[in-house]
C-alpha positions in Angstrom: -7.2 -28.7 20.6 -4.0 -26.9 21.4 -3.5 -23.4 21.3 -1.1 -23.6 18.3 -3.5 -25.9 16.5 -6.4 -23.5 17.1 -4.6 -20.5 15.9 -3.5 -22.4 12.7 -7.2 -23.4 12.0 -8.3 -20.1 12.6 -5.5 -18.4 10.2 -6.1 -21.2 7.5 -9.7 -20.5 7.5 -9.4 -16.8 7.4 -6.7 -16.9 4.7 -9.0 -18.9 2.5 -12.1 -16.6 3.0 -10.2 -13.4 2.5 -8.0 -14.4 -0.4 -10.0 -16.9 -2.2 -13.6 -15.8 -2.1 -13.0 -12.3 -3.7 -11.1 -13.7 -6.5 -13.8 -16.6 -6.9 -16.3 -13.8 -7.1 -14.9 -11.8 -9.8 -13.8 -15.0 -11.9 -17.4 -16.2 -11.8 -18.8 -12.6 -12.9 -16.5 -12.6 -15.8 -14.0 -10.0 -14.9 -10.3 -10.2 -15.8 -8.6 -11.9 -12.7 -5.2 -10.5 -13.5 -5.9 -7.0 -12.8 -6.7 -7.7 -9.3 -3.1 -9.6 -9.1 -1.1 -6.5 -10.4 1.9 -5.9 -8.4 2.8 -3.4 -7.4 -1.0 -2.2 -7.9 -1.3 0.9 -10.0 -4.1 0.5 -12.4 -7.2 2.1 -11.2 -10.6 0.3 -12.7 -13.2 0.6 -9.9 -15.7 3.4 -10.6 -16.7 4.8 -7.3 -20.0 6.4 -6.9 -19.9 10.2 -6.4 -20.8 12.0 -3.0 -24.3 11.7 -1.9 -26.0 13.4 0.8 -28.5 10.7 1.7 -25.7 8.2 2.3 -23.7 10.6 4.4 -26.8 11.1 6.4 -27.7 7.5 6.9 -24.0 6.6 7.8 -23.4 9.4 9.9 -26.6 8.8 11.9 -25.7 5.1 12.3 -22.3 6.0 13.7 -23.7 8.7 15.7 -26.2 6.1 17.2 -23.5 3.6 18.3 -21.2 6.3 19.5 -24.0 8.0 21.7 -25.2 4.7 23.0 -21.6 3.8 24.0 -20.6 7.0 25.5 -23.8 6.9 27.5 -22.7 3.4 28.9 -19.2 4.8 29.7 -20.4 7.8 31.4 -23.0 5.8 33.4 -20.4 3.1 34.6 -17.9 5.8 35.9 -17.2 5.6 39.5 -15.1 8.6 40.7 -12.3 7.7 43.0 -11.9 11.0 44.4 -8.3 12.7 44.4 -5.8 10.8 42.1 -2.8 9.4 43.9 0.3 8.8 42.0 1.2 5.2 41.6 3.5 3.3 43.5 4.9 1.7 40.5 5.2 4.7 38.4 8.9 5.4 37.2 8.7 8.7 35.4 9.3 9.1 31.9 12.4 7.2 30.7 15.5 8.5 29.0 14.9 6.2 25.9 11.4 7.9 25.6 13.0 11.1 25.2 15.3 9.8 22.6 12.5 8.3 20.5 10.5 11.7 21.0 13.6 13.7 19.4 14.0 11.1 16.5 10.3 11.3 15.7 10.4 15.2 15.7 13.2 15.0 13.3 11.5 12.7 11.1 8.5 14.6 11.2 10.2 17.7 9.9 11.8 15.9 7.2 8.8 14.3 6.2 6.9 17.5 5.9 9.8 19.6 4.1 11.3 19.2 0.9 15.1 20.1 1.7 17.3 19.0 -1.1 19.8 17.5 1.1 17.5 14.9 2.7 15.6 14.3 -0.5 16.6 10.8 -0.7 15.2 10.1 3.0 12.1 11.9 2.4 9.9 9.1 0.9 11.0 6.6 3.8 9.9 8.5 6.7 6.9 6.4 7.6 8.9 3.7 9.3 11.2 6.1 11.7 8.1 8.0 12.6 6.3 5.0 13.7 9.0 3.3 15.5 9.3 6.6 17.3 5.8 6.7 18.0 5.7 2.9 19.5 8.7 3.8 22.0 7.2 6.9 23.0 3.7 5.2 23.9 5.5 2.4 25.7 7.7 5.0 27.4 4.3 7.0 28.6 3.1 3.5 29.7 6.2 2.7 31.5 6.3 6.1 33.2 2.7 5.8 34.6 2.8 2.2 35.6 6.4 0.8 35.7 5.6 -1.6 33.4 5.1 -1.8 29.3 5.3 -4.5 26.7 8.7 -3.3 25.4 10.3 -3.6 28.6 8.5 -6.6 30.3 7.3 -8.7 27.3 9.9 -8.2 24.7 9.2 -11.4 23.0 5.6 -10.6 22.5 6.7 -7.1 21.4 9.1 -8.2 18.9 6.8 -11.0 17.6 4.1 -8.3 16.8 6.3 -6.7 14.0 6.4 -9.7 11.6 2.8 -10.8 12.5 1.7 -7.1 11.9 3.1 -7.3 8.1 1.1 -10.2 7.2 -1.8 -8.8 9.1 -1.9 -5.6 7.0 -1.2 -7.3 3.9 -4.7 -8.9 4.1 -6.1 -5.6 4.1 -3.9 -4.4 0.9 -5.2 -7.5 -0.9 -8.8 -6.8 -0.2 -8.4 -3.3 -1.1 -7.5 -4.5 -4.5 -11.3 -5.3 -5.3 -12.6 -1.8 -3.7 -9.7 0.5 -4.4 -10.6 3.0 -1.5 -6.8 3.9 -1.2 -3.8 4.3 -3.4 -0.3 5.1 -2.9 1.2 7.9 -4.5 4.6 10.0 -4.4 7.0 7.3 -5.0 7.4 4.5 -7.7 9.2 1.2 -6.9 9.6 -2.1 -8.6 7.9 -5.2 -7.3 10.7 -6.3 -4.9 11.4 -3.0 -3.8 7.7 -2.2 -3.1 7.3 -5.5 -1.2 10.2 -5.0 1.1 9.4 -1.5 1.9 5.8 -2.0 2.2 6.4 -4.9 4.6 8.6 -2.9 6.6 6.1 0.0 7.0 3.1 -2.6 7.7 5.3 -4.0 10.6 4.6 -1.2 12.8 0.7 -1.2 12.8 0.2 -3.8 15.5 2.9 -2.6 17.8 1.4 0.9 17.6 -2.3 0.0 18.1 -1.6 -2.4 21.2 1.1 -0.3 22.6 -1.4 2.5 22.4 -4.3 0.3 24.2 -1.8 -0.7 27.0 -1.1 3.2 27.6 -4.9 3.8 27.4 -5.6 0.9 30.0 -3.1 2.5 32.2 -5.2 5.4 33.1 -7.5 5.0 36.0 -10.7 6.1 34.1 -10.4 3.1 31.9 -8.7 0.6 33.9 -10.9 0.6 36.9 -14.1 1.5 35.5 -15.7 -1.3 33.3 -18.7 -0.5 31.3 -21.5 -2.3 33.2 -23.6 -3.4 30.3 -25.1 -7.0 29.6 -27.2 -7.0 26.2 -29.3 -9.9 25.3 -27.9 -11.9 22.4 -28.3 -15.0 20.6 -24.5 -15.8 21.0 -25.3 -16.4 24.7 -27.7 -19.3 24.2 -27.0 -22.1 26.7 -27.6 -24.9 24.1 -24.8 -26.2 22.0 -26.9 -26.4 18.9 -28.1 -22.6 19.0 -24.7 -21.6 20.1 -23.6 -22.8 16.7 -26.6 -21.5 14.6 -25.6 -17.8 15.0 -21.8 -18.2 14.1 -22.4 -20.3 11.1 -25.1 -17.9 9.8 -22.8 -14.9 10.4 -19.7 -16.8 8.8 -21.9 -17.8 5.7 -23.3 -14.2 5.3 -19.8 -12.8 5.5 -18.5 -15.3 2.9 -21.1 -14.3 0.6 -20.2 -10.6 0.9 -16.6 -11.2 0.4 -17.4 -13.3 -2.8 -19.3 -10.2 -4.1 -17.0 -7.5 -2.9 -15.3 -7.2 -6.3 -18.5 -7.4 -7.9 -20.3 -4.5 -6.0 -17.5 -2.9 -4.4 -19.3 0.6 -4.0 -21.8 -1.1 -1.6 -19.8 -3.6 0.1 -16.4 -1.9 0.6 -17.1 -1.7 4.5 -16.4 -5.5 4.5 -12.7 -4.6 4.1 -12.5 -3.5 7.7 -15.2 -5.9 9.4 -15.1 -9.2 7.8 -11.7 -10.4 9.2 -13.0 -9.6 12.7 -16.3 -11.3 11.7 -14.5 -14.4 10.5 -12.2 -14.8 13.5 -14.9 -14.4 16.2 -17.3 -16.7 14.3 -14.5 -19.2 14.1 -13.7 -18.9 17.9 -17.3 -19.4 18.7 -17.5 -22.3 16.8 -14.6 -23.8 18.6 -16.0 -23.1 21.9 -13.5 -20.5 22.8 -13.8 -17.2 24.5 -14.0 -14.1 22.2 -14.6 -10.4 22.6 -18.3 -10.8 21.6 -18.7 -13.1 24.8 -16.8 -10.6 26.9 -19.2 -8.1 25.8 -22.3 -10.1 26.6 -20.9 -10.6 30.0 -20.7 -7.0 30.6 -16.9 -6.8 30.0 -16.4 -3.9 27.4 -13.3 -2.1 28.7 -10.8 -4.3 26.7 -12.7 -3.7 23.4 -13.7 0.1 24.0 -9.8 0.5 24.7 -8.8 -1.4 21.5 -11.2 0.8 19.5 -10.1 4.1 21.0 -6.4 3.1 20.4 -7.0 2.4 16.8 -8.7 5.7 16.3 -6.0 7.5 18.2 -3.4 5.9 16.0 -5.5 6.9 13.0 -5.3 10.5 13.8 -1.5 10.3 13.6 -1.6 7.9 10.5 -3.8 10.4 8.7 -1.9 13.6 10.2 1.6 12.5 9.3 0.5 11.3 6.0 -1.1 14.5 5.1 2.1 16.5 4.0 4.2 13.4 3.3 6.0 12.9 -0.1 5.1 9.2 -0.2 1.6 8.9 0.9 -2.0 7.3 0.4 -5.0 9.2 -0.8 -8.8 7.7 -0.6 -11.6 7.4 -2.9 -14.5 6.2 -0.8 -18.0 6.0 -2.5 -21.0 8.2 -1.5 -18.8 9.9 1.4 -15.9 11.4 -0.4 -16.4 15.0 1.1 -15.6 16.7 4.3 -12.0 15.5 4.7 -10.0 15.5 7.8 -6.3 15.3 6.2 -6.9 12.9 3.3 -9.7 11.0 5.2 -13.3 11.5 4.7 -14.4 12.4 8.0 -16.9 9.4 8.1 -14.0 7.1 7.2 -12.4 7.4 10.6 -15.3 5.0 11.9 -13.4 2.3 10.1 -10.6 2.4 12.9 -13.1 1.3 15.5 -13.5 -2.4 14.2 -9.9 -2.1 12.9 -8.8 -1.7 16.5 -10.8 -4.9 17.7 -9.1 -6.6 15.0 -5.8 -5.6 16.2 -6.7 -6.8 19.8 -8.0 -10.1 18.6 -4.8 -10.8 16.6 -2.6 -9.8 19.8 -4.6 -12.1 21.8 -4.2 -15.1 19.5 -0.2 -14.4 19.5 -0.2 -13.9 23.1 -2.0 -17.3 23.5 0.7 -19.2 21.9 3.4 -17.7 23.9 4.6 -17.7 27.7 2.7 -15.1 29.7 -1.0 -15.1 28.7 -1.9 -11.5 27.8 -5.4 -12.8 27.0 -5.9 -13.3 30.9 -4.2 -10.2 32.0 -6.4 -7.9 29.8 -9.9 -9.7 29.6 -10.0 -10.2 33.3 
């Protein structure tokens, strides 16, 4: 199967499951389907469970367990290299990075103030802030290594923007069934909302993947792969057993998506993990390499760097959002307390699988373009 055909098959299956199954589930449950198709979404119809200490404790313990285990693996795999030497390819921070930094600072001031003379621009600071961030993070990578995707892979870099728009619209659609975040501070008609939202969503993948590239430019991440090879049924040598696990995972994920609008208070995490589960399962069924097979073989650095990149971006997303005029707010069942900016503190864990999804989408896109990024990062 050609790379383009493979990507087409995965995207078609992903779209069918993410879009069709939640809608089918609420229709079968007898819920009014049209409220899930409202555009722009305004009506709040999901009743979220109040904060519960038991749920907070269980979720926090699970997150801490995973974080501690991975942190221990990172620490144990670290091999000190002695005195750091400046790379021969380092170029220093470029002039265009300084320009982007200045533009970002101005946008930040406008976003967090309410000066009347820039009132018309204040609801639209998200895009200039994140375009500035993307340029600055590429400039940091360029200054450290002499390379960055903006300079060395402009076709891939530019293609990330339209793909990112489509990518995030999946999450916006799934959020209709759980209503964990809402946009406030500005009201638009359907077409204006669509184009402004699409423009904003286009910055997500360039930001996360640019940040991952910057993280990988550091010696502590680039030169110290996490040496951990877990046993897993995904690594079975028999073809039949290799297919059993992804089919089971895909089936369970599909069932969860069908029920996400019926029991949103318990299945809302599927918004963040189901796209990743579906893509990886399909890759396994097609006999392709995927991030889980890399982890099984002990190559954790690409996945860890992607998760950290999304968490790093998440800090800026939530921080810049906090005092902006047009913003989002959260309503998450059981854990809606102890906020860091608008986000409940445990909600930041969702950025970790989101980073993996960004990474996987980036690899799929690079796989159909000249210059195989998949080979560069996963090797």
